[in-house]
C-alpha positions, 0 to 999 in steps of 0.5 A: 499500500502506498504511503503519503510523501514526506513526514505524513508517510513517516508517521503512517509507517511508524504506526504500522510498526507500533501496531506490529503490521510493519513487515521487512521485505513483502507482506509475507516477510518477518515483522520488524521489532527493531526500532532503527529498521523501522525508521529506515523503512519508513524514511525509504517508503516516504521518499525521505531516505538518502539511499535507494533513490534512483531518480538521481544519476551521478557523473562518473566522469569520462567523455562520451 
C-alpha cells in the first residue's frame, strides 16, 4: 500500500510499526521488531531516505 510523501508517510509507517503490522521485505516477510529498522523503512517508503533513490544519476566522469 503506497504511503504519503514526506513526514506524513513516516507517521503512517511508524504507526504500522507500533501496531505490529510493519513487515520487512514483502507482506509475507517477518514483522519488524527493531525501531531503527522501522525508521529506515519509513524514510525509504516516504521518499526521504538518502539511500535507494534511483531518480538521481551521478556523473561518473569520462567523455562520451
